[in-house]
N, C-alpha and C positions, 0 to 999 in steps of 0.2 A: 414616740414619747407620749406619756400621759401627763396632762396638766390638770391641776385643781383650780377651778375658776369659781369665784364667789362674787357677790354683788358689792354694793357700796358698804364700806365699813369705816368708821372713824379711825384715823391713824393712831390715836392713843390706844385703841384696843389691839391693833396689830402688834404694837411693841410691848404689850402687857398680856402675857398668855392667860393669867388668872382672870383678868377683866374680860378678855375675849371669851373664855369659857363661861363666865357668869352671864354675860350679855348676849352672846351668840352661841348657845350650846349646840345648836343645830348645824353650825357652820363646819364644813370639812376642814377648815383651817385650824380648828381646835387641836387636831391631832398632829398636823404637819407644820403649821406656822406659815407665814407669808415671806417670800423673798423677792417679790416684785411689787412695786407701787406704781399705779397708773394715775396720772393727773390730767385734768380737763384741758389744760393749755400750757404753753411754754413758761409763762410767768409763774403759774402755780407750781410747776415742776421745779423751776429754779429756786423758789422759796423753800419748797420741801427738801430739795437737795442740800441747800445751805443749812437748814435747821438740823437735818440728820447728821451732817458732817460736824457741825458745831457741838451738838449734844453728845455725840458719840466720841468726840475727840480723835477721830480717825482722819487719815489723809485720803483725799479723793484721787482717783485715777481718771485722767482725761483732762478736760478743760480746767485751767487753773485760775481764771479771772472771776472776780465777783461783780455781779451786776448791781448797780445802785438803784434803789426804788425811792 
């Protein structure tokens, strides 16, 4: 398997292909897009997971509880 790996990119650019192309034209993700997000710790991952689920209006698969902050 081949993986495309890039460095730190703001999540707003990952979800907006035009902004990604404008701000990171050198990134290999411009052509393929991202399908994995890596967070620095569990708390950040839970926040990101909940935001993506809420914004996209999709149902998650896996744990179904919400952690209160």
